[in-house]
C-alpha positions in Angstrom: 105.5 127.1 12.1 108.5 125.2 11.4 111.3 127.0 14.1 114.8 127.6 13.3 116.8 127.1 16.9 117.4 130.7 17.0 114.1 131.6 15.9 112.6 129.3 18.8 115.8 131.0 21.1 114.2 134.3 20.2 110.8 133.7 21.0 111.0 131.8 24.3 113.0 135.2 25.0 110.1 138.0 24.0 107.8 136.0 25.6 109.5 136.9 29.3 109.4 140.6 28.3 105.9 140.5 26.2 105.6 144.3 27.1 109.2 145.3 26.0 111.2 146.0 22.9 113.7 142.8 22.8 117.2 143.6 21.7 118.7 140.3 20.7 122.4 140.1 20.6 123.8 138.9 17.5 127.3 139.1 16.8 128.5 142.9 17.2 124.6 143.9 16.5 121.5 144.0 18.4 118.7 142.9 16.8 115.1 143.9 16.8 112.2 141.5 14.9 108.8 141.2 14.2 106.7 143.9 15.6 109.8 145.3 17.8 111.3 146.2 14.8 108.4 148.1 13.3 108.1 149.9 15.9 111.8 151.0 17.2 112.7 151.3 12.7 111.1 155.0 12.9 111.5 156.4 16.2 115.8 155.4 15.5 115.5 156.8 12.2 116.8 153.2 10.9 116.6 151.2 7.9 113.8 148.1 8.3 114.7 145.3 6.2 114.0 141.6 6.7 115.6 138.2 7.9 114.5 135.4 6.7 114.3 132.5 9.2 113.4 129.7 6.9 111.6 128.6 4.3 108.2 129.7 6.4 109.0 132.4 8.4 110.3 135.9 6.9 110.2 139.1 9.6 110.9 142.5 9.4 114.3 143.6 11.5 116.2 146.2 11.9 120.0 146.3 13.8 121.9 148.7 16.1 125.7 148.5 16.6 126.2 147.4 20.1 129.5 150.0 20.5 126.5 152.7 20.3 123.5 150.8 21.9 123.5 153.5 24.7 122.1 156.3 22.3 119.6 154.2 20.2 118.3 153.0 23.9 117.8 156.6 25.0 115.8 157.5 22.2 113.4 154.3 23.0 113.2 155.2 26.6 112.3 159.1 25.4 109.6 157.7 23.1 108.2 156.0 26.0 109.3 152.6 25.5 110.9 149.5 27.6 113.9 147.9 26.2 114.9 144.6 26.8 118.6 143.5 26.4 119.2 139.5 25.6 123.2 139.1 25.7 125.1 136.1 24.8 126.4 134.4 28.1 128.6 131.9 27.1 131.9 131.9 24.5 130.9 131.5 20.8 134.5 129.5 20.9 132.9 126.8 23.4 129.4 127.1 22.5 128.4 123.6 21.0 125.9 124.8 18.9 123.5 127.9 19.2 125.3 130.4 21.8 122.9 130.9 24.9 121.6 134.0 25.8 119.9 135.6 28.8 117.7 138.8 29.2 120.4 140.4 31.6 118.4 143.7 32.2 114.9 145.6 31.1 115.4 149.5 31.2 111.9 151.1 31.6 111.7 155.0 31.3 111.4 155.3 35.2 114.2 152.7 36.4 117.4 154.0 34.5 120.7 154.6 36.3 123.1 154.5 33.5 124.8 157.6 33.2 124.7 158.2 29.7 120.9 157.6 29.5 120.4 160.0 32.6 120.8 163.3 30.4 120.7 166.4 32.0 121.4 165.2 35.9 117.4 165.7 36.6 115.4 163.6 38.8 113.8 160.5 37.0 111.2 159.1 39.3 108.9 156.1 39.1 105.9 156.1 40.8 102.9 153.7 42.0 99.5 154.8 42.9 97.0 152.4 45.0 93.7 154.3 45.8 92.3 153.4 48.9 88.6 155.1 48.9 89.1 158.7 48.6 92.3 158.5 49.5 95.5 158.0 47.1 99.0 156.2 48.5 101.4 158.0 46.2 104.9 156.0 46.4 107.9 157.4 44.5 111.7 156.1 44.0 114.7 157.5 42.0 116.9 154.4 41.2 119.5 156.7 40.1 120.0 158.0 43.8 118.4 155.9 46.2 115.7 158.2 47.4 113.1 156.4 48.0 109.5 157.9 49.8 105.5 158.5 49.6 102.9 160.0 51.0 99.0 159.1 51.9 97.1 162.1 49.8 93.4 162.7 51.2 92.3 163.2 47.7 92.5 162.9 43.9 93.7 166.5 43.5 96.5 166.4 46.2 97.9 163.3 44.6 97.5 165.0 41.4 99.5 167.3 42.5 102.1 165.4 44.1 102.4 163.9 40.7 102.5 167.2 38.5 105.4 168.1 41.1 107.6 165.3 40.9 106.8 164.5 36.8 107.4 160.7 37.1 108.8 158.9 33.7 106.5 156.0 34.7 103.9 155.2 36.9 102.5 151.6 38.4 99.2 151.3 38.6 97.3 148.3 39.7 95.4 146.0 37.0 92.1 147.1 36.4 92.6 150.4 37.9 91.5 152.7 34.9 94.6 155.0 34.1 92.8 158.1 35.0 94.0 161.6 35.6 95.7 160.6 38.8 97.9 157.5 37.3 98.2 160.1 34.1 99.2 163.3 35.1 102.1 164.5 33.5 101.3 161.8 30.6 104.1 159.6 31.5 104.5 155.2 30.8 101.6 153.9 32.6 102.6 150.3 33.4 99.6 147.8 34.7 100.8 145.0 37.1 98.6 142.7 39.4 96.8 143.8 42.0 99.0 141.8 44.5 101.8 143.6 44.2 99.7 146.8 45.6 98.8 144.6 48.8 100.3 146.4 52.2 101.0 142.9 53.3 103.4 142.0 50.9 104.9 145.5 50.6 105.6 145.5 54.0 107.9 142.5 53.9 109.9 143.9 51.0 110.5 146.7 52.4 112.0 145.3 55.6 113.8 143.4 53.1 115.2 146.3 51.6 115.7 148.4 54.1 117.4 145.6 56.3 115.0 146.5 59.1 112.6 144.0 61.8 110.2 147.0 62.2 108.7 149.7 59.5 107.7 152.0 62.4 111.3 154.1 62.3 109.7 155.0 58.8 106.8 156.1 60.0 104.8 153.4 58.3 102.2 151.6 60.3 101.1 147.7 59.6 98.4 147.6 56.8 98.8 150.9 55.1 98.1 151.1 51.5 101.4 153.2 51.4 103.3 150.2 52.6 101.3 148.4 49.3 102.4 151.0 46.5 105.7 151.0 48.2 106.5 147.3 47.4 105.0 147.6 43.7 108.2 149.9 43.3 110.5 147.4 44.9 108.8 144.3 42.9 109.0 146.4 39.6 113.2 147.4 40.4 113.9 143.3 41.4 111.8 142.1 38.0 113.7 144.6 35.7 116.9 145.1 37.7 117.6 141.7 38.8 117.3 142.5 42.1 116.6 144.7 45.1 118.2 147.7 45.1 120.8 147.9 48.0 121.3 151.5 48.0 118.3 153.0 49.2 118.7 156.0 52.0 115.4 154.5 53.8 111.8 155.6 53.5 110.7 159.3 53.6 107.4 159.9 54.5 105.8 163.2 53.1 103.3 164.6 55.9 101.2 168.1 55.3 102.8 170.4 57.0 106.7 169.7 56.7 107.2 172.3 53.5 106.4 175.2 51.9 104.0 173.7 49.4 104.8 174.9 45.8 102.5 173.2 43.3 103.3 172.2 39.5 101.6 176.2 38.8 103.8 178.2 41.5 107.3 175.7 39.8 106.2 176.7 36.5 105.3 180.5 37.0 108.0 181.3 38.9 110.2 179.9 36.8 112.5 177.9 39.5 113.5 175.5 37.5 113.7 176.6 33.8 111.7 179.9 32.0 109.3 179.8 29.7 111.4 178.4 26.8 112.6 175.6 28.6 116.3 177.2 29.3 117.7 176.0 32.9 120.3 178.8 33.2 117.5 181.6 33.3 115.5 180.1 36.0 116.1 180.2 40.0 118.3 177.3 40.1 120.4 178.4 37.2 121.0 181.7 39.0 121.5 179.8 42.3 123.7 177.1 40.9 127.0 177.1 42.5 127.3 173.6 43.1 130.7 171.4 41.9 128.8 168.2 42.3 125.7 166.7 40.2 124.5 165.2 43.2 124.5 168.6 44.7 123.2 170.5 42.1 120.4 168.1 41.8 119.3 168.6 45.5 119.7 171.9 45.2 117.1 171.7 42.9 114.9 169.9 45.3 115.4 171.9 48.0 114.3 175.1 46.2 111.1 173.1 45.1 110.6 171.8 48.7 111.0 174.7 50.7 111.4 174.0 54.6 108.1 174.9 56.8 110.1 174.3 60.0 111.7 177.4 61.1 114.7 176.0 63.2 115.4 173.9 60.6 115.9 176.6 58.1 117.8 179.3 60.7 120.5 176.2 60.9 120.6 176.1 57.4 121.0 180.3 57.2 123.9 179.3 60.3 125.9 177.5 58.2 125.7 179.8 55.1 126.8 182.3 57.5 129.7 180.4 58.5 130.8 180.3 55.1 130.3 183.6 54.2 132.6 184.5 57.0 135.7 182.4 56.5 136.0 182.3 52.7 139.3 180.0 53.4 137.0 177.5 54.5 134.4 177.9 51.8 137.1 177.4 49.0 139.2 174.6 50.7 135.5 172.9 50.9 134.7 173.4 47.5 137.6 172.5 46.1 137.4 169.1 48.0 133.9 168.4 46.9 135.1 168.6 43.6 136.7 165.6 43.2 134.4 164.0 44.8 132.0 163.7 41.8 128.7 161.9 41.7 128.6 159.8 44.4 125.0 159.6 44.5 124.7 157.9 41.2 127.7 156.1 42.1 125.9 153.9 44.9 123.0 153.1 42.7 125.2 151.6 40.6 126.8 149.7 43.2 123.6 148.8 44.9 122.6 147.4 41.8 126.2 145.8 40.7 125.8 147.4 37.4 129.2 149.2 38.3 132.2 149.2 35.6 136.2 149.0 36.3 136.4 153.0 35.7 133.9 153.6 37.8 135.3 152.2 40.7 138.4 153.6 39.9 136.9 156.9 40.5 135.1 156.1 43.6 138.2 155.1 45.0 139.7 158.4 43.9 137.0 160.2 45.8 136.9 158.4 48.8 140.6 159.7 48.9 139.0 162.7 49.3 136.9 161.8 52.5 138.6 162.5 55.4 139.8 166.4 54.5 136.2 166.5 53.6 134.8 166.1 57.0 138.2 167.6 58.7 136.6 170.9 56.8 133.4 170.5 58.1 133.7 169.4 61.7 136.0 172.6 62.0 133.1 175.0 61.4 131.5 176.5 64.2 128.0 175.9 62.1 125.9 172.9 64.1 124.6 172.0 60.9 128.2 171.8 59.1 129.5 169.8 61.9 126.8 167.6 62.0 127.1 166.6 58.2 130.8 166.3 59.1 130.3 163.8 61.7 128.0 161.7 59.4 129.9 161.3 56.7 131.1 157.9 56.5 134.8 157.8 55.5 134.5 154.5 54.2 137.8 153.3 55.0 137.0 149.5 54.6 135.7 150.4 51.3 138.2 152.3 50.0 140.9 149.7 51.3 139.4 147.0 49.7 139.5 148.9 46.5 142.8 149.9 46.7 143.8 146.4 47.5 142.1 144.5 44.4 142.1 147.1 42.1 144.5 148.1 39.1 146.1 151.7 39.2 144.7 152.4 36.1 142.3 149.6 35.2 140.4 149.8 32.1 136.8 151.3 31.3 135.3 148.0 30.6 136.3 144.8 32.0 139.1 143.2 30.9 143.1 142.5 31.3 144.5 145.0 33.7 141.7 145.2 35.8 142.5 143.3 38.9 146.0 144.7 40.6 149.0 142.5 40.6 149.6 140.8 43.7 145.6 140.7 44.4 145.4 136.9 43.6 148.2 134.1 43.6 146.2 131.9 41.0 145.7 135.2 38.4 149.5 136.3 39.1 150.2 132.7 38.5 147.7 132.6 34.9 149.4 135.7 33.9 153.1 134.8 34.7 152.4 131.2 32.2 150.9 133.8 29.7 153.9 136.3 29.8 156.4 133.5 30.4 155.4 131.8 27.1 155.0 135.3 25.2 158.6 135.4 26.2 159.5 132.1 24.7 157.9 132.7 21.6 160.2 135.9 21.3 163.1 133.4 21.4 161.2 131.2 18.8 161.2 133.9 17.0 165.0 134.8 16.9 165.9 131.4 16.6 163.8 131.0 13.6 165.2 133.9 11.7 168.9 132.9 12.0 167.6 129.2 10.4 165.6 130.5 7.7 168.1 133.5 6.6 164.9 135.7 6.8 166.1 139.0 8.1 162.7 140.3 8.4 160.7 137.5 9.9 158.2 138.5 12.0 155.8 136.4 14.6 152.0 137.9 14.1 148.8 137.2 15.6 145.1 137.2 14.4 142.1 136.6 16.3 141.1 133.7 13.3 144.4 132.2 12.7 146.4 132.7 16.0 149.9 133.0 16.0 151.9 132.7 12.4 155.4 133.6 10.9 155.0 136.1 8.4 156.6 136.1 5.2 157.0 138.8 2.5 157.0 137.1 -0.8 160.3 138.2 -1.9 161.8 135.3 0.9 159.4 132.8 -0.1 162.3 131.0 -1.4 164.0 130.9 2.3 160.8 129.0 3.6 162.4 125.8 5.3 160.1 122.9 4.6 158.9 121.9 7.7 156.7 125.1 8.1 152.8 124.9 7.2 151.4 127.7 5.3 148.0 128.7 7.4 147.5 132.1 5.4 148.0 134.1 2.2 148.0 138.0 2.4 148.6 140.7 -0.7 152.4 141.2 -0.5 152.9 138.0 2.0 152.6 134.7 3.6 152.1 132.9 6.9 153.3 129.8 8.2 153.3 128.0 11.4 155.4 125.1 13.1 154.6 122.5 15.9 156.3 124.6 18.3 155.0 127.4 17.4 150.9 125.7 17.6 152.0 124.7 20.8 152.9 127.8 22.1 149.9 129.2 21.1 147.8 126.7 23.0 149.6 127.4 26.3 149.4 131.3 25.9 145.6 130.7 25.1 145.0 128.9 28.0 146.7 130.7 30.7 145.0 134.2 29.2 141.4 132.3 29.3 142.4 131.1 32.9 143.2 134.7 33.8 140.2 136.2 32.0 137.8 133.7 34.1 139.7 134.4 37.3 139.9 138.4 36.4 135.8 138.1 35.9 135.8 136.2 39.0 137.9 138.4 41.4 136.0 141.6 39.7 132.4 140.1 40.3 133.5 139.1 44.2 135.2 143.1 44.4 131.6 144.3 42.9 129.6 142.5 45.5 132.0 143.5 48.4 131.5 146.6 47.3 127.3 146.4 46.8 127.2 145.6 50.4 128.5 149.3 51.5 126.2 150.9 48.9 123.6 151.9 51.4 126.5 153.7 53.6 127.9 155.1 49.9 124.5 156.5 49.2 124.0 158.2 52.9 127.7 159.8 52.9 126.6 161.0 49.5 123.4 162.9 50.7 125.3 164.3 53.5 128.1 165.6 50.8 125.4 166.9 48.7 124.1 168.7 51.4 127.1 170.6 52.0 127.3 171.3 48.6 124.5 173.3 48.1 125.3 175.1 51.5 128.4 176.1 49.9 126.9 177.2 47.5 124.6 179.5 48.8 127.5 181.0 50.3 129.5 181.6 47.2 126.6 182.8 45.9 125.8 185.3 48.6 129.4 186.2 48.3 128.9 187.1 44.5 125.8 188.4 44.4 125.4 190.5 47.7 122.9 188.4 49.2 121.6 189.2 52.6 120.6 186.8 55.8 116.9 186.9 56.3 115.5 187.1 59.6 113.1 184.6 60.1 109.8 185.8 62.4 106.9 184.4 63.5 103.4 184.8 61.7 102.4 185.5 58.1 104.9 188.3 57.2 107.1 189.3 54.5 109.2 192.4 54.2 111.6 193.2 52.0 114.3 196.0 51.5 116.1 196.8 48.4 115.0 193.7 47.2 116.0 192.4 43.6 115.1 189.5 41.3 118.3 187.1 41.9 117.9 186.0 38.1 117.2 189.7 36.0 120.3 190.7 37.9 122.2 187.8 37.4 121.4 187.9 33.2 121.0 191.7 32.8 124.1 193.7 32.0 122.2 196.6 33.1 121.7 197.4 36.8 118.9 196.2 38.8 116.7 198.4 40.3 115.6 197.5 43.9 112.4 198.0 45.4 111.0 197.1 48.9 107.8 195.2 49.9 105.7 195.0 52.9 102.5 192.3 53.6 101.6 191.5 57.1 97.8 190.8 58.2 97.6 193.9 59.7 97.1 196.6 57.8 99.2 195.5 54.4 97.4 192.4 53.8 96.9 193.0 50.5 98.7 195.0 48.0 97.2 196.2 44.5 99.9 197.2 42.2 98.8 199.4 39.2 101.0 200.8 36.4 101.8 200.3 33.0 103.0 197.6 31.1 106.9 197.1 31.2 106.5 199.3 34.1 108.2 196.1 35.9 105.0 194.5 37.5 105.4 191.0 36.8 109.2 190.9 37.8 108.2 192.7 41.2 105.5 189.9 42.4 107.6 187.3 40.9 110.7 188.5 42.9 108.8 188.7 46.4 107.5 185.2 46.3 111.4 184.3 44.9 112.6 185.5 48.0 109.7 183.8 50.0 111.1 180.8 49.0 115.0 181.4 48.5 114.9 181.9 52.7 112.7 179.2 53.1 115.1 176.8 51.4 117.9 178.0 52.9 119.8 180.5 50.9 120.1 184.3 51.8 118.8 186.7 49.8 118.7 189.2 46.8 117.8 192.4 49.3 119.7 194.6 51.7 117.1 193.2 54.5 114.7 190.8 54.8 112.2 189.3 57.1 109.9 186.1 56.1 107.3 184.6 58.4 105.7 181.4 58.5 104.6 180.7 55.0 102.9 177.5 54.4 102.2 177.5 50.7 102.9 180.1 47.8 100.2 180.2 45.4 100.9 182.0 41.7 98.4 183.3 38.8 101.3 184.8 36.5 101.0 184.9 33.0 98.6 182.9 30.5 98.9 179.8 28.2 96.6 177.8 26.7 96.3 174.0 27.5 95.1 173.1 24.1 96.0 169.6 24.7 93.6 169.5 27.2 91.1 171.3 25.1 90.5 174.3 27.9 91.3 178.1 26.5 93.4 180.8 28.4 90.7 181.8 30.5 89.7 178.2 31.6 93.0 177.6 32.9 93.6 181.0 34.6 89.9 180.9 36.2 90.6 177.2 37.6 94.0 178.3 39.3 92.1 181.2 40.6 89.3 178.8 42.2 92.0 176.3 43.8 93.5 179.4 45.2 90.6 180.4 46.8 89.4 177.0 48.4 93.0 176.2 49.4 94.9 179.7 50.1 95.7 180.1 54.2 96.0 182.9 56.1 99.5 182.2 56.2 99.4 181.7 52.9 101.4 184.1 49.8 99.5 184.8 47.0 100.7 186.0 43.3 97.8 187.3 41.2 98.9 189.2 38.0 96.0 190.5 35.7 93.3 188.4 37.0 90.5 188.8 34.4 92.0 189.8 31.5 91.3 186.7 29.3 87.6 187.9 28.9 85.1 190.9 28.1 86.3 194.5 30.5 83.6 194.2 32.5 83.6 190.4 33.1 87.2 190.5 33.9 86.6 193.7 36.1 83.6 191.8 38.0 85.4 188.8 38.8 88.6 190.7 39.6 87.4 192.8 42.3 85.1 189.7 43.8 88.8 187.8 44.0 90.5 191.0 46.0 87.1 190.9 48.1 87.1 186.9 48.8 91.0 186.8 49.3 90.6 189.7 52.0 88.3 187.7 54.3 85.8 189.5 56.4 86.8 192.9 58.5 88.2 192.2 61.9 90.4 189.1 62.9 89.0 187.1 60.2 91.4 187.6 57.3 92.8 185.7 54.1 96.6 185.0 52.8 99.2 187.8 52.0 98.2 188.9 47.8 100.8 190.6 45.7 97.5 191.9 43.1 99.2 193.0 39.7 96.1 194.4 37.8 95.4 196.9 34.3 91.7 197.9 36.0 92.4 201.2 37.5 88.8 200.5 39.1 90.1 198.0 42.0 92.3 201.1 43.2 88.9 201.9 44.9 89.4 198.7 46.9 91.9 200.6 49.6 89.1 202.6 50.7 86.4 199.9 51.3 88.6 197.1 52.7 91.3 198.1 55.4 93.7 196.1 54.7 94.0 196.8 51.2 96.9 199.4 49.7 97.7 200.7 46.8 100.9 200.6 45.1 102.2 201.6 41.4 105.4 201.5 39.4 106.5 204.9 38.7 107.0 206.7 35.5 108.0 209.9 34.4 106.8 212.1 31.3 110.0 213.8 29.4 109.4 216.1 26.0 106.1 213.6 25.2 108.3 210.4 25.9 107.1 207.9 28.7 110.7 206.8 30.9 110.0 203.4 33.0 111.4 203.9 36.1 111.2 200.4 37.4 110.3 201.9 41.0 107.3 200.8 43.0 106.0 203.7 45.1 102.8 204.1 47.3 99.8 205.1 45.8 97.7 204.3 42.8 98.9 204.4 39.1 96.8 207.6 37.6 97.6 206.3 33.8 98.3 203.0 32.0 100.8 204.6 28.9 99.4 201.6 27.1 99.7 203.7 23.8 103.3 204.8 24.6 104.2 201.3 24.9 102.4 200.3 21.6 104.8 203.2 20.4 107.8 201.6 21.4 106.7 198.0 20.3 106.4 199.6 16.7 103.0 199.9 16.2 102.4 202.6 13.1 102.1 206.7 14.2 99.4 207.0 12.6 97.5 203.7 15.2 98.9 205.4 17.8 97.4 209.1 17.2 93.9 207.3 16.4 94.2 205.1 19.6 94.9 208.5 21.6 91.8 210.3 20.0 89.9 207.5 21.2 90.9 207.4 24.5 90.6 211.2 24.8 86.8 210.7 23.7 86.7 207.8 26.4 88.0 209.9 29.1 85.6 212.9 28.9 82.7 210.9 28.4 83.7 209.0 31.0 81.7 205.7 29.3 79.1 204.3 32.3 76.9 201.1 32.1 73.3 202.3 30.9 70.4 200.8 31.7 68.0 199.6 28.4 65.3 200.3 30.6 66.1 204.2 31.8 64.0 206.9 30.5 66.1 208.9 28.1 69.4 207.0 27.9 72.4 209.0 26.8 73.7 207.1 24.1 77.8 207.0 23.7 78.7 206.9 20.5 82.4 206.1 20.0 84.1 207.2 16.6 85.3 203.8 14.4 86.9 205.5 11.9 89.1 208.7 11.9 86.8 212.2 11.3 87.9 214.4 8.5 89.0 217.3 10.8 91.6 214.1 12.3 92.7 213.6 8.7 92.7 217.5 8.2 95.1 217.3 10.9 97.4 215.2 9.3 97.8 217.1 6.5 98.5 220.2 8.4 101.5 218.5 10.6 102.9 216.9 7.8 103.2 220.4 5.4 106.3 222.1 5.4 105.2 225.1 4.9 109.2 227.0 5.3 109.3 225.5 1.8 105.8 226.4 0.2 105.3 229.3 -2.2 102.2 231.8 -1.3 100.1 230.3 -3.9 100.9 226.8 -3.0 100.1 227.9 1.2 96.5 229.3 -0.3 95.3 226.4 -1.9 96.7 223.9 0.7 94.3 226.1 2.7 91.5 225.9 0.8 92.0 221.8 0.5 91.6 221.6 4.2 88.6 223.8 4.4 86.9 222.0 2.1 87.5 218.4 3.8 86.9 220.2 7.0 83.6 221.3 5.6 82.6 217.8 4.6 
């Protein structure tokens, strides 16, 4: 096949990035060819055309305008594709033939750092998985922030839980590893790389290089660990896609069991910690608590909520910090105002670490750094040891601030171009600028002289990128053009001319500007390199300020919403007085009715909660779990008083949702989650169960719910199970309080008034005597006739006390329920609807006779 030079260049570049779509820069467009074009066209919604390369080769093609590339690339990444950018790396005007191009970047779903592609600010993780027998090493990295860590999971299930919590956009696996459930948790992009990438020895070398250390012991990594291999694979991937190792890593944070209160993906989802069931972040716990003033603080707040602290001392330090800020509203306001000016230093550090920063971003960084001394001062003056320590750890980065102040222009352009470097920063640049400026002044003098010589009063020198400088003469003055002028361009209503002197000036200006541009690019590249060397320090400071922002946000919410400091106690215990649901309270215009709860390992290990739907059982369950999470994250809680013990894990089985993608029914999902709770809950766990067993037949569900409560209770005496809140519509479960010594009953109160039911949303001691389901159906708009009939059936069931009958028992008592309304019921309906006051005596007698006949049928 005959290949043109451009086609040959394209194919060579494509061979370097076979698993990515290649965006090939051609003038003002990025073009995609062959299969890349066919894959991208429907995703981007752009027309697929053809390009004829020569007589033998015609390829599918589609193009993207270079100024809108970010939006299109974002769509491709969201579709799980990788994108390689091939840019022109030499000036087309200086190229002897085909312009040289190189792949300068490979964008993947897990390694994006561009602000315009990061979307809503959520974490964008990439993970690497390496199995070692039954254990699974999982390393994870967020390129946009430099957060880097991993965990050695003892089983596949633990690895799946970790990945489900992280929800990585991309997962690396060794070639030859089956993309099984561990690799595909959350259905991200699975990228296969050579097994050598995952070797611990190679990983250790890359880790030492990237972290700038001689030993990894400070990061809790021993020689030969599989986790080092997984972490090294991530670093190698970043190096190959981004053009170098990241220099903004915060270190390597190894997660070990016991470091945090465990929340699996089901708990995060069911408790709506990050978003509600519809995906709305505002209606989540994070949305209710997020009063942060920086994007990095907002992200860290969500991290703290899904990874609450297990260490009571660390929790108390956070509470001390929040209390100090609550008690000093002036300091709180000043600190938040200063932090608001800092911006997103975390992502700025990542851009610096990968040398992908723009002049406008450096100007924003310079302004942010100017506030650091004041931020450190506010923190250092706080009586809180944690806030003072944060102030001490915040690097003022004075050297970086001075470097930017000395090199960068006061108001540089957003993108690299003339005016980026400050005047006086470099002698060569100043000379080139002076030559260009001086030549332009001579240009003005030449224009005035030629205007006087020609007598053309409106003569102007114009510039065009193609034709350069020229005298522009309107058509009605063409007869005055001097004979030594040379025509260069014809326009509508005018013509343009040049002279030898003007052409000489143009050459001088062009040469001076080219030298200035080249020198400015060199100086900016050197500035970026100097800044990149400090990216690690900037990332550490960003992390410190983000923590201060979250603590200040907790204090702000505590003041606004009247949250109180929880008392952290030992043992498994949860006691809340006047507890409220923080999200419902914030979003509801009506007042929230607070409730109390007490769970302990002695007499109140399990609370069986009964009562009608719409009474507030589910809200009550969730607010208790959320109070534990808020307290352990360092926040005050929505209660008048709170005592929170050493909870090691929060389990939930709340609501029901089919997992149709995996072929699992609602009941199967429910039982799978219940099985996980029964296997892994400890006596220090908190278990929230809502309507277990409702997805199957009544007696099956009741039997399962009964057995689950017994199993969670544990044996009599000292051996007990976790703390449990168990909401149910099975009234029979209330008998367990008489059978098991650590089970108590509670119910949501209702009031009957004039035939209606009022839901008081108040939890009281003791079981509920009725479910009021028919009243709820009536409120929901179920027709009156259906509700009346339901009442009749319920009355029959209650009178007959329906029981399970053994088929072999002599003289069985058959219970026959009426499937259709009886004639008496129909007659009663007619009698109720009769308007007696408007009837004549004869009409009344006729109605009475008809009703008698219907009743006798």
